[in-house]
C-alpha positions, 0 to 999 in steps of 0.5 A, a space after each residue: 536202803 531197802 524198803 520195809 514198808 511192805 514188811 509192816 503190812 505183813 506183820 500187822 495183826 488181823 482185825 478179826 476178834 481172836 479171843 483167847 481160847 482155854 481149850 488150847 492150854 492142855 494141848 500146849 501143856 501136854 506137848 511141852 511136857 512130852 517134848 521136854 521129858 523126852 529131851 531130858 531122857 535122851 540127854 540124861 541117858 547119853 550122859 549116863 552111858 558115857 559115865 558108865 562106859 568111863 567107870 567100866 573102863 577104869 575098873 576093867 569090867 563090862 558095863 551094865 547098861 541097865 543101870 543107865 536106863 533104869 537107875 539114872 535116865 528114867 528117874 531124871 526124866 520123870 523128875 524133869 517131866 514133873 517140873 516141866 509140867 508144873 512150869 508149863 501149867 503156870 506159864 500157860 495159865 498166866 499167858 492166858 490171863 494176860 491175853 484175856 486182860 489185853 483183849 478186854 482193854 482193847 475192846 474198852 479203848 
């Protein structure tokens, strides 16, 4: 059986005081929103292109790809970005308050 005693020393937190910092919240919210919006745009655009190609093949017409960009992928990405922004804001604020309360408890006890 392997010896995991050295692993425990690597995982234990440092003894320094790392109080939660509020200025990291907007950065994390922006990054989560940006990456989530880009992902939603990419997935919805891919699915819209597939759907437009299928419909165009069934109807025997040339596909109009501007529909995929302007009328499907962009609105879906904007809605998803708004939802991601609200959720990320709520979760980051909640996480900040929890870390702040835990730090206060650690100092008391």
